[in-house]
C-alpha positions as CSV (number, residue, x, y, z in Angstrom):
1,M,1.2,9.3,46.8
2,T,-2.0,11.4,46.0
3,S,-5.5,9.4,45.4
4,D,-5.0,10.5,41.7
5,A,-1.7,8.7,41.5
6,A,-2.9,5.7,43.3
7,D,-5.7,5.1,41.0
8,L,-3.2,5.5,38.0
9,A,-1.2,3.0,39.7
10,R,-4.0,0.4,40.2
11,L,-5.1,1.0,36.5
12,Q,-1.3,0.0,35.3
13,E,-1.5,-3.0,37.6
14,S,-4.7,-4.2,36.5
15,A,-3.9,-3.9,32.8
16,R,-0.7,-5.6,33.3
17,N,-2.4,-8.6,34.9
18,H,-5.5,-8.8,32.7
19,L,-5.7,-7.0,29.5
20,W,-4.3,-8.7,26.4
21,M,-3.5,-5.7,24.1
22,H,-4.0,-6.0,20.2
23,F,-0.4,-6.3,17.9
24,S,1.6,-5.7,20.9
25,R,4.5,-7.0,22.6
26,M,3.2,-7.5,26.1
27,G,6.7,-8.2,27.5
28,S,7.9,-4.3,27.0
29,Y,5.4,-3.5,29.6
30,Q,6.9,-5.2,32.2
31,T,9.1,-2.4,32.9
32,A,7.3,0.4,31.1
33,E,3.9,2.0,31.5
34,I,1.0,1.0,29.4
35,P,-0.3,4.3,27.5
36,V,-3.8,4.8,28.7
37,I,-6.0,7.3,26.9
38,V,-9.0,8.5,28.3
39,R,-10.4,11.4,26.4
40,G,-10.5,12.7,23.1
41,D,-11.9,15.9,21.6
42,G,-11.5,17.2,18.1
43,A,-8.4,16.1,16.6
44,Y,-6.8,15.6,20.4
45,I,-6.7,12.8,22.6
46,W,-5.7,13.0,26.3
47,D,-3.9,10.1,28.4
48,A,-4.6,9.3,32.3
49,G,-1.8,11.7,33.0
50,G,-3.4,14.6,31.5
51,K,-1.1,14.9,28.6
52,R,-2.5,16.1,25.2
53,Y,-1.7,14.2,21.8
54,L,-2.6,15.0,18.1
55,D,-4.2,12.1,16.8
56,G,-2.0,11.7,13.5
57,L,-3.7,8.2,12.8
58,A,-7.4,8.9,13.5
59,G,-7.2,6.2,15.9
60,L,-6.5,3.4,13.3
61,F,-7.6,5.2,10.1
62,V,-11.2,5.3,11.8
63,S,-12.0,8.8,13.7
64,Q,-13.1,10.5,10.4
65,L,-15.1,13.2,12.6
66,G,-12.6,13.7,15.2
67,H,-13.3,12.9,19.0
68,G,-16.2,14.2,21.3
69,R,-18.8,14.5,18.8
70,T,-22.2,14.3,20.9
71,E,-24.4,14.0,18.1
72,L,-23.2,10.4,17.6
73,A,-23.5,9.5,21.2
74,E,-26.9,10.7,21.3
75,A,-27.9,8.7,18.3
76,A,-26.4,5.6,19.9
77,A,-28.1,6.4,23.0
78,K,-31.5,6.9,21.4
79,Q,-31.4,3.9,19.4
80,A,-30.5,1.7,22.3
81,S,-33.5,3.1,24.2
82,E,-35.8,1.9,21.5
83,L,-34.4,-1.3,20.0
84,A,-30.9,-2.3,21.6
85,F,-30.5,-5.4,19.5
86,M,-31.7,-7.4,16.6
87,P,-29.8,-9.6,14.1
88,L,-30.4,-9.6,10.5
89,W,-31.1,-13.5,10.4
90,S,-34.0,-13.8,8.7
91,Y,-35.4,-10.4,10.2
92,A,-34.7,-6.7,9.5
93,H,-34.9,-3.6,11.5
94,P,-35.3,-0.2,10.1
95,K,-31.9,1.4,10.8
96,A,-30.3,-1.4,8.8
97,I,-32.6,-1.0,6.0
98,E,-32.3,2.7,5.8
99,L,-28.5,2.5,6.2
100,A,-28.2,-0.1,3.1
101,E,-30.1,2.3,1.1
102,R,-27.7,5.2,1.9
103,V,-24.6,3.2,1.7
104,A,-26.0,1.7,-1.8
105,G,-26.5,5.2,-2.9
106,Y,-23.0,6.2,-2.5
107,A,-21.4,3.2,-4.1
108,P,-20.7,3.3,-7.7
109,G,-22.6,1.7,-10.4
110,D,-25.0,-1.0,-9.5
111,L,-23.1,-2.1,-6.3
112,N,-26.7,-2.1,-4.6
113,R,-26.5,-5.0,-2.4
114,V,-25.1,-4.2,1.3
115,F,-24.3,-7.1,3.7
116,F,-23.3,-5.7,7.1
117,T,-20.4,-7.0,9.3
118,S,-18.9,-6.1,12.6
119,G,-15.6,-4.7,11.1
120,G,-13.5,-4.8,8.2
121,G,-11.8,-8.4,8.6
122,E,-15.3,-9.8,8.5
123,A,-16.2,-7.7,5.4
124,V,-13.2,-9.2,3.6
125,E,-14.2,-13.1,5.0
126,T,-17.8,-12.1,3.3
127,A,-16.3,-11.0,0.0
128,W,-14.2,-14.2,-0.5
129,K,-17.0,-16.3,0.6
130,L,-19.4,-14.7,-1.9
131,A,-17.1,-15.2,-4.7
132,K,-16.8,-18.9,-4.0
133,Q,-20.4,-19.4,-3.7
134,Y,-21.4,-17.2,-6.6
135,F,-19.1,-19.0,-8.9
136,K,-20.6,-22.4,-7.7
137,L,-24.1,-21.4,-8.4
138,T,-23.2,-20.1,-11.8
139,G,-21.8,-23.2,-13.4
140,K,-18.1,-22.5,-12.5
141,P,-17.5,-24.3,-9.1
142,T,-13.5,-24.7,-9.5
143,K,-13.1,-20.8,-9.5
144,H,-11.9,-20.1,-5.8
145,K,-8.7,-18.6,-5.8
146,V,-7.8,-15.2,-4.7
147,I,-5.0,-12.8,-5.9
148,S,-3.8,-9.8,-3.9
149,R,-0.4,-7.6,-3.7
150,A,2.5,-7.9,-2.0
151,I,2.8,-6.5,1.5
152,A,-1.1,-5.7,1.6
153,Y,-2.9,-6.3,4.4
154,H,-6.6,-7.3,4.4
155,G,-7.2,-8.7,8.0
156,T,-6.5,-10.9,10.7
157,T,-9.1,-13.5,10.4
158,H,-7.9,-17.0,8.9
159,G,-9.4,-16.1,5.1
160,A,-8.3,-12.3,5.4
161,L,-4.8,-13.3,6.9
162,S,-4.2,-15.8,4.0
163,I,-5.0,-12.9,1.3
164,T,-2.8,-10.7,3.1
165,G,0.5,-10.2,1.8
166,L,2.8,-10.0,4.8
167,P,4.7,-13.2,5.4
168,E,5.9,-12.4,8.9
169,L,2.3,-11.6,10.1
170,K,1.2,-14.9,8.6
171,A,4.0,-17.5,9.7
172,P,2.7,-18.1,13.4
173,F,-0.8,-19.0,12.3
174,E,0.2,-21.4,9.2
175,P,-1.2,-23.4,7.6
176,L,-3.5,-20.9,6.4
177,V,-6.3,-21.0,3.7
178,P,-5.0,-22.5,0.6
179,S,-5.3,-20.8,-2.8
180,T,-4.2,-17.2,-2.4
181,F,-1.5,-15.7,-4.5
182,R,0.6,-12.4,-4.7
183,V,1.4,-9.9,-7.2
184,P,3.5,-6.7,-7.3
185,N,2.1,-3.6,-5.5
186,T,2.5,0.0,-6.7
187,N,5.3,1.2,-4.8
188,F,7.0,3.5,-7.5
189,Y,9.7,4.5,-5.4
190,R,11.1,1.1,-5.1
191,A,9.9,0.1,-8.7
192,P,11.5,-3.0,-9.9
193,Q,10.6,-1.9,-13.7
194,H,10.0,1.3,-15.5
195,G,11.4,3.3,-12.6
196,D,11.3,6.5,-14.5
197,D,7.8,6.1,-16.3
198,L,4.9,6.0,-13.8
199,E,2.3,5.0,-16.3
200,A,4.6,2.2,-17.7
201,F,5.2,0.8,-14.3
202,G,1.4,1.2,-13.7
203,R,0.7,-0.9,-16.7
204,W,3.3,-3.6,-16.0
205,A,2.2,-4.0,-12.3
206,A,-1.5,-4.2,-13.5
207,D,-0.3,-6.9,-16.2
208,Q,1.2,-9.1,-13.5
209,I,-2.4,-9.7,-12.5
210,A,-3.1,-11.2,-16.0
211,V,0.1,-13.3,-15.5
212,A,-1.0,-14.6,-12.2
213,I,-4.4,-15.6,-13.5
214,E,-2.7,-17.2,-16.5
215,N,-0.4,-19.1,-14.3
216,E,-3.2,-20.5,-11.9
217,G,-5.6,-21.1,-14.8
218,A,-8.6,-18.6,-15.3
219,D,-11.2,-21.5,-14.3
220,T,-9.7,-21.3,-10.8
221,V,-9.4,-17.9,-10.0
222,A,-12.5,-16.2,-8.5
223,A,-11.4,-12.6,-7.2
224,V,-8.6,-9.8,-7.0
225,F,-8.7,-7.8,-3.8
226,L,-6.9,-4.5,-3.9
227,E,-7.0,-1.4,-1.8
228,P,-7.3,1.8,-3.7
229,V,-4.4,3.3,-1.8
230,Q,-2.4,0.2,-0.5
231,N,-1.9,0.7,3.6
232,A,0.7,-1.9,4.7
233,G,4.2,-0.6,3.1
234,G,3.3,2.9,3.3
235,C,0.7,4.3,1.4
236,F,1.1,3.2,-2.3
237,P,-1.4,5.3,-4.7
238,P,-2.3,3.6,-8.1
239,P,-0.5,4.9,-11.0
240,P,-2.6,6.6,-13.8
241,G,-4.3,4.0,-15.7
242,Y,-3.7,1.1,-13.4
243,F,-7.4,0.3,-12.1
244,E,-8.7,0.8,-15.7
245,R,-6.4,-2.1,-16.9
246,V,-7.1,-4.4,-13.8
247,R,-10.7,-3.8,-14.7
248,E,-10.0,-5.0,-18.3
249,I,-8.2,-8.0,-16.9
250,C,-10.9,-9.1,-14.6
251,D,-13.6,-8.7,-17.5
252,T,-11.3,-10.7,-19.6
253,Y,-11.0,-13.7,-17.4
254,D,-14.5,-13.2,-15.6
255,V,-12.6,-12.6,-12.1
256,L,-14.4,-10.4,-9.6
257,L,-12.6,-7.0,-8.3
258,V,-13.0,-6.4,-4.9
259,S,-12.2,-3.0,-3.7
260,D,-11.0,-3.1,-0.1
261,E,-11.8,0.1,1.3
262,V,-11.9,-0.7,5.4
263,I,-9.2,2.4,5.4
264,C,-10.0,4.3,2.2
265,A,-13.8,4.5,2.1
266,F,-15.7,7.1,3.9
267,G,-13.7,10.4,3.3
268,R,-10.1,9.3,3.8
269,L,-9.5,10.2,0.2
270,G,-12.0,12.8,-0.3
271,H,-14.9,10.7,-1.5
272,M,-17.3,8.2,0.1
273,F,-15.6,5.5,-1.9
274,G,-11.5,5.4,-3.2
275,A,-13.0,3.5,-6.4
276,E,-15.0,6.8,-7.3
277,R,-11.6,8.8,-6.7
278,Y,-9.6,6.6,-9.2
279,G,-12.7,6.0,-11.5
280,Y,-12.9,2.3,-11.5
281,Q,-16.0,-0.1,-10.9
282,P,-15.5,-3.0,-8.7
283,D,-17.7,-6.0,-8.1
284,M,-17.6,-5.7,-4.4
285,I,-16.5,-3.3,-2.0
286,T,-15.3,-4.1,1.8
287,C,-15.7,-1.2,4.3
288,A,-15.8,-0.5,7.8
289,K,-13.8,2.1,10.1
290,G,-15.0,5.5,8.7
291,L,-18.6,4.2,8.3
292,T,-19.3,5.3,11.9
293,S,-16.2,7.5,12.6
294,G,-15.2,4.8,15.4
295,Y,-18.1,5.6,17.7
296,A,-19.6,2.1,17.1
297,P,-18.1,-1.2,15.2
298,L,-19.7,-1.8,12.0
299,G,-18.3,-3.0,8.6
300,A,-19.9,-3.8,5.3
301,M,-19.5,-5.9,1.8
302,I,-21.4,-4.1,-1.0
303,A,-22.0,-6.5,-4.0
304,T,-23.3,-5.8,-7.3
305,D,-27.1,-6.6,-8.5
306,R,-25.2,-9.4,-10.8
307,L,-23.7,-11.2,-7.5
308,M,-27.0,-11.1,-5.7
309,E,-29.1,-12.5,-8.8
310,P,-28.6,-16.3,-8.1
311,F,-29.4,-16.0,-4.5
312,L,-32.8,-14.5,-5.4
313,Q,-33.8,-17.9,-6.8
314,G,-35.6,-20.5,-5.3
315,T,-34.4,-22.1,-1.8
316,T,-30.7,-20.7,-2.2
317,S,-29.0,-18.9,0.6
318,F,-25.8,-17.2,1.4
319,A,-25.2,-19.4,4.8
320,H,-23.0,-16.7,6.4
321,G,-23.6,-13.9,8.9
322,Y,-22.4,-12.3,12.0
323,T,-24.4,-11.8,15.4
324,F,-23.6,-8.2,15.6
325,G,-23.5,-7.2,11.6
326,G,-25.6,-4.3,11.3
327,H,-26.3,-3.8,14.8
328,P,-29.3,-1.1,15.4
329,V,-27.1,1.0,17.6
330,A,-24.1,1.0,15.2
331,A,-26.6,1.5,12.4
332,A,-28.1,4.5,13.8
333,V,-24.7,6.0,14.7
334,A,-23.6,5.2,10.9
335,L,-26.5,7.3,9.7
336,A,-25.8,10.0,12.1
337,N,-22.1,9.9,11.0
338,L,-23.1,10.2,7.2
339,D,-25.5,13.3,8.1
340,I,-22.5,15.3,9.4
341,F,-20.4,14.2,6.4
342,E,-23.1,15.8,4.3
343,R,-23.9,18.9,6.3
344,E,-20.1,19.8,7.0
345,G,-19.0,19.0,3.6
346,I,-16.1,16.8,4.9
347,N,-15.2,15.3,1.6
348,Q,-15.0,18.4,0.1
349,H,-12.8,19.7,2.7
350,V,-10.4,16.9,2.3
351,R,-10.3,17.7,-1.3
352,D,-9.7,21.4,-0.7
353,T,-7.1,20.8,1.7
354,E,-5.3,18.0,0.7
355,G,-2.6,19.6,-1.3
356,A,-1.8,21.6,1.7
357,F,-1.2,18.4,3.6
358,R,0.9,17.1,1.2
359,A,2.8,20.2,0.6
360,T,3.6,20.4,4.6
361,L,4.5,16.8,4.8
362,E,7.0,17.3,1.6
363,K,9.0,20.0,3.6
364,L,10.4,16.9,5.6
365,L,12.3,15.9,2.4
366,D,15.1,18.0,3.3
367,L,15.8,15.9,6.2
368,P,18.4,13.0,5.5
369,L,16.3,10.3,6.7
370,V,13.1,11.1,4.6
371,G,13.3,9.5,1.2
372,D,9.8,9.5,-0.1
373,V,6.5,11.1,1.1
374,R,3.5,9.3,-0.6
375,G,-0.2,9.1,-0.4
376,D,-3.4,10.9,-1.1
377,G,-6.2,12.7,0.7
378,Y,-5.5,12.4,4.3
379,F,-3.6,9.3,4.1
380,Y,0.3,9.2,4.1
381,G,3.5,7.2,4.4
382,I,6.8,8.9,5.0
383,E,9.6,6.4,4.1
384,L,12.8,6.5,6.0
385,V,16.1,5.6,4.3
386,K,19.8,5.0,5.1
387,D,20.9,6.9,2.0
388,K,18.8,9.3,0.0
389,G,20.9,8.9,-3.1
390,T,21.0,5.2,-3.3
391,K,17.6,4.5,-1.6
392,E,19.3,2.4,0.6
393,T,17.1,0.9,3.5
394,F,17.8,0.0,7.1
395,D,18.4,-3.9,8.0
396,N,16.4,-5.5,10.3
397,D,18.3,-4.6,13.4
398,E,18.5,-1.0,12.3
399,S,14.8,-0.6,11.6
400,E,14.3,-2.5,15.0
401,R,16.6,0.4,16.7
402,L,15.0,3.2,14.7
403,L,11.2,2.5,14.8
404,R,10.7,0.4,18.0
405,G,13.7,1.8,19.8
406,F,13.3,5.2,19.4
407,L,10.7,6.5,16.9
408,S,7.5,5.3,18.3
409,K,8.0,6.3,22.0
410,A,9.9,9.6,20.9
411,L,6.9,10.5,18.7
412,Y,4.4,9.9,21.5
413,D,6.5,11.8,24.1
414,A,6.3,14.7,21.5
415,G,2.6,14.8,21.5
416,L,1.9,12.9,18.3
417,Y,0.2,9.8,18.0
418,C,0.8,8.0,14.7
419,R,2.4,4.7,13.3
420,A,6.1,3.8,12.8
421,D,5.8,0.7,11.1
422,D,8.3,-1.7,9.0
423,R,5.8,-3.9,7.5
424,G,7.9,-3.5,4.3
425,D,10.4,-0.7,4.5
426,P,10.3,1.5,7.6
427,V,7.8,4.2,7.3
428,I,5.9,6.7,9.6
429,Q,2.0,6.5,8.5
430,L,-0.4,9.5,8.9
431,S,-3.8,9.6,8.7
432,P,-5.4,12.5,10.7
433,P,-9.1,13.0,11.4
434,L,-10.6,14.7,8.2
435,I,-11.7,17.7,10.2
436,C,-7.9,18.8,10.5
437,D,-6.7,22.1,8.9
438,Q,-3.4,23.8,8.4
439,S,-2.6,24.4,12.0
440,H,-2.8,20.3,12.6
441,F,-0.9,19.9,9.5
442,D,2.0,22.2,10.9
443,E,2.0,20.7,14.4
444,I,2.4,17.1,12.7
445,E,5.4,18.5,10.4
446,Q,7.2,20.3,13.4
447,I,6.9,17.2,15.7
448,L,8.2,14.9,13.0
449,R,10.9,17.4,12.2
450,A,12.1,17.6,15.7
451,V,12.1,13.9,16.2
452,L,13.8,12.7,13.1
453,I,16.6,15.3,13.7
454,E,17.1,13.5,17.1
455,A,16.7,9.8,15.5
456,E,19.9,10.6,13.1
457,S,22.0,10.4,16.6
458,H,20.3,6.9,17.4
459,L,21.6,5.1,14.5
């Protein structure tokens, strides 16, 4: 065994003995090697054995600018040498101040107040807690419930997981935080109503939020949490008029609209915020991931001036925070990240090329397994079906064999890092770095085509 091979073997043994990976079936690695990624450059990553993969998921909807951006690493090093850490607990530091102003400048309307967190789940927790305390401070103390959509993912902390609409993900941790309720999502491919009229379906789906508020009592509902494009289930864009109607409903019942943009913000849909793309005004935005392109952990909850107002009076405090929220190094990286966004015209690049990305993925619709290709920007889901004519999906055993038994490993072995997911119906999710071009789109399509053709023999 060469020294390199010996080093790799030791790394595998150490990982098996000590590293508890996230959302992973640890037992599956008793007989299989753990994938170890050691390097990234542009739209590609390399494993410990030297094999290259196209990063078709931008890490985890994160690496907007791709890998190996030395400018971002240098920004982190410079800030760490000046002020490595300072919490935002009654003190401030320049990078947090500068970044808060900049993020507020990008946000629509009067979303001017930026509360930093370490990541997306914490941003969702922050938004729910703010909604509860805001209504207590403004004379409506019974407004505490939250409405979200079926199959939606909003995070793993107890509050965020309670808002999440994935029963199987929640079951091991119940009882969770009470007072959360689900409404239909915007999966038009499987529309239970108005399956031949996208706008009518969108109106129906939005109106179910009003029904839920009425059922619970408007005096008990604090907020509605919605992603611009819903992630779990495989990328559900909003039908035309959907968010306009949701905004009307929230205004009618004095319910806060939270746009959960942990994935969709910072270029994923060709704008700094998805709310801008779809033309609606939220009361809060939650974001993370692309804010730093993954070069440091950072998230934020952005609120309107109205929601800050009660906290500007007397001794009132929002008794909430995180040790690493607004970390100086992360804030410096975020500012450098946003500089590159502007200098290189990243959002415009996404808008200019998203049509080509869609058209390239839609070539796969000629395959028997591919039922639907949906999404916007650089954020797509490909739904896999047993029968295209009837839209029949796979049962649990078939989905297990298809996704985990074959596709996940086969796609990776073929040089494409992406996600094969069955939170809802089986899908392949794609969310490449925003620097990608037609050559990357073609590579994604060609790998998917070859693997999906082979997958048919494994059913």
